[in-house]
N, C-alpha and C positions, 0 to 999 in steps of 0.2 A: 532587659531589652536587648535583642540581637541587632548589632549594627550591620549595615550593608557590607562593609569591608570584611566582616567576620564570617559572612555566609560562604558555603561551598560554591565552587565555580558554576555548577549546574544550576543552582538556585538563582544565582546572579543572572545567568543567561535567560532563565525562564521569566524572571521579573521584567527584564528589558524587552523581551519579545512580547510579553503580555501588554505592556504599556504601548509598544509600537502597534500592536494589533488593535488596541482601543482607538488609537489615532486613525488607523486605516479605516475602521468601521465608521467613524465620524466622517472621514473624507468621502467615502462613497460606498454605500451598501449595494450589493448585487446578488450574492447567493451565499447560503450556508448549507453544509452537507454533512450528514452522518453516515458513515460507511462501516459495516461490520462483516468480518470474515469469521466463519465458525464451521467446525466439522461435526458438532453435536447434532445437527439436522439429519446426519446419516448414521447416528448412533455410534460414533467413534470419538476418541479424544486423544489424539496423538500427532507427532511431527509438527507441521505448522498448525497448531491447535486453534489459535484465534488471533484476530487483529481488530483493533478499534481505531477509527480515524475520523477526526473532525476537521473540516475544511471551511475556509472562507475565501471568496474570490470576488474581484471587481474588474471592470474593463478600464484599462489605463487611458486609452484614447478613443475618440469617437470614430465610428465607421464613416468613411468618406464617400462611399458609392451607394448610399441608401440603406435602408433598414435591413434588407435581406443580404447584404454583402458583408463578408468578413475580411476583405482585402485590406492589408496593412494594419489590421487591428491587433492590439496586444491585451493580454489579461494577466493579472497578478494573482497568484493563489498562495495561501498559507495553509499548511497542513500540520496538525498535531496527531501523532500516531503512536500506537503501541502494538508490538507483535510478541506472541508467546509461542515457544517451541518446547515440546516435551517428547519423551520416549513413549513406546507403546505400553510399557509397565510403569504406572505412575507411583506405586507404593514401594517399589523395591529400592534397597540401598546397595545391592550387589552390582558392582560395575560391570560384571560379565553378562548381566541381564539387561543392561541399558543399551538400546539400539539407536539412540539419538540423544545428544546432550541437552539437558535442561537449559533454557536460555530465554532472556527477555530483552527487548529492544524498544527503547522509548526515544522519540526524536521529534524535532521541529524542522519544517522545510519551507523555504521560500522558492516558488516556481514561477517562471515566466513563460507564457504561451504567445507565440508570434505567428500570425496567419499571413502567408504570402498571397493566398487567394482563398476562395471558398473550399478548395479541395486539397490544399497543401499547408502544412503547419510544422513548426519545430518548437521545441521547448527545452529549457534548461533549468536546473534547480540545484540548490545547495541544502544538504541535510546535516544537522549536528544533533548528536544524541548520546545516550549512555546505555550500556549493557549492565547486567548484574542487579544488585539489590535496588539501586536507584531507578531502575526501569519500572519498579513496582509490580512486575509480573508475578513473582512468588506470592505476594500478598493478595493481589487481585484474583488470581486463580484459586487460591485456597479459600478466600472469602466466598467466592461464587460456588465452589464445590461443597463447602461445609454448610452454608446457610441456605442455598437454593436447591442444589441437587442432592443434599443429604448424603454425600460421599465422604470417604476417609480423606484425611489430609494428604496432599501430594508431597513427597519427600524433598524434591529439589536437590537431590544428592549430587555433589560435585558439579554444580551449575557453572556455566560459562561466566567468567569473572567480570567485575565492574571495570569498565574503561570508557573514556570519552572517545567518540568516533566522528569522522567527517567523511561525507560522501558527496561526489559531484555527479549529477545526472544529466544526460543529453538524450533527446528523442527527436526523430524525424518521422512525420506521419503523412500518409498520402491516401486519398480516397479516389477511386475510379468508378464512375457510373456505368453499369452494365446496361441497365434500362431504368425507366423512371421508378424511383424508390427502391432500387435494388443495386447495392454497391459492393465493390471489393475494397477492403480496408487493409492498410499495412502500417506497421509501426516498427521502426528500427531503433533500438535503444542501447544505451551503454552507461555503465556506472563505474567510476573509479573512486575507491575509498578504502578506509581501514576496516569498515564493517563488511563490505563486499566489493568485489570487482568482477564485472560481468559484461557480456555483449550478447545481443540476440535480436530476434525479430518475432513479431506477432502478425499473423495473417488471418483474415476472416471475411465472412459475407454478412451484410446487413440488409434487412428488408422490413418494410412496414409502412405505416401511415404517415409518419412524420417526414417533413422535408429534409431535416438534417438529423444526424445522430451525434452525440457528444463523443466522437471518436478520438478526441485528444484528451479525454478525461475532463473536459470543460463543460459543466452543466449549462453554462450560458449559451452554448451553441444551439441547444434545443429549445431555448425559451421562446414561447409564443406558438409552438407546434403542439397540436393535440393528437392523441392516438396511441396505438399499441405497435411496438416494433420488436424484431427478433434478430439475434446475432448468433453465429456459429463460427468457430475458428480454432486456431492452434498457436501455441507459443513455443518457440525453440530458443534455447539459451545455452551459452558456454560460460560457466562461472569459473574464473581463474582463482578466486579466493573467496572463502566464506567463513567469516569469523565465528558465526553461530554454530559451526560444526568442528572446524579444524583449529580454532583459536587464532592468536595473533601471529603475524609474520615477524614481529620484532621482539617478542618475549615469550616466556613459557609459564605465565601465571596460571593458565588453565590446568586444573588437576585431571580433567578427563576430556579427551577430544577424540574424533574419528576422522579418517580420510574422507574428504569431500568429493563427491562425483562432479566431474567437470560438465558433462553434457546432461541437460535436463529438458524435459518437454512437458507440455500440458495440453489437454483438449478442453474447449470451453463452449458452453451453450447458455444463452441468456435472453432476457426479455426486458423491455422498458415500457413504462406508461407515462405519458406526458399530459399535463394540463397547463393552463395559463400561468399557474403559480407553483406547480409541483412537478418533480421528476422522480419516479420510483423505478429502481433498476434491480434485477436479480440475475446473478451470473454463477453458474456451476462450473467449477474447475476440477479436473481430474489430472493429477500430477504424477510424474515419475519419481523414483527414489532420489533423495539428496545424498545418501551415502549407502555403501554396499552392505552394511550391517543391518539395515532396516528389515524387520520381519515381514512387512507387507510391501509388495512391489509397487503399488500405486496408492494414492491418497486423494480423497475427494472432500471438498469443502464448498460452502455456499457463501457468496457475497450478497448482502442486501444493502442498498444505498438509497437514501432519501435526501433529495435536494429541495430547498425552498428558495424561490426567487424573491428578492427583496426590492 
């Protein structure tokens, strides 16, 4: 029998978070969400190759100005996520042919959303996670490639090494109504951490049948609205540090790294469909290069998210 004190630190953290999550679910069920990023929809498999995220959230305090008001309300979100990064050539072991380091990132995050009013919100969160073998990315990608896609094994040559990371995230979000059911959305964001350090902004236009759009990444905001909505926008970012490409600032454990591009951008187009119990969202992102060695100048992936109101 393995005693708790003998477990690796990441497994201890996972057990504590799981038990805390069970308590939170008993405390107040509000929504669960499954979100998947993948580029296979566009017949590619490279760079930011895939992401899988499971979220649970609830409203911390009741709205005070009626059912349609978000004034002074707060929401707590928990996220469990995994991201997978690969080069364009998946079967090579020649480092001169690798244009993006193999890497996996597995994390847990607690996030707080605070609404100042119906159109202004801010959020902050803390991420803790691991890269390397304990991210489970090599196993998961090869399991999927071999058993479902019937493709050769991915080499994961000289992958980004295993390390524990901590990130602190801050967002400030604003929505401006141009006319009824047509809004300009903005999101100013910043992350400071050992896995990445970045600052940027996201701008876009939202239009559709729903009264509100989950512009803070909070599905609860759209609960109760029915209909189809659309979003088009752009994301601009300056990334000071990216462990998944350039390795650690504090050691040289990584056997293969590349210089990370500081300025990055993406163009986004999406649609969401809401019912009383569900929200289904699809978002296409076309991103610029993360490093100068990438063989392809831009990369496209699709996010599909399904939220169930509880």
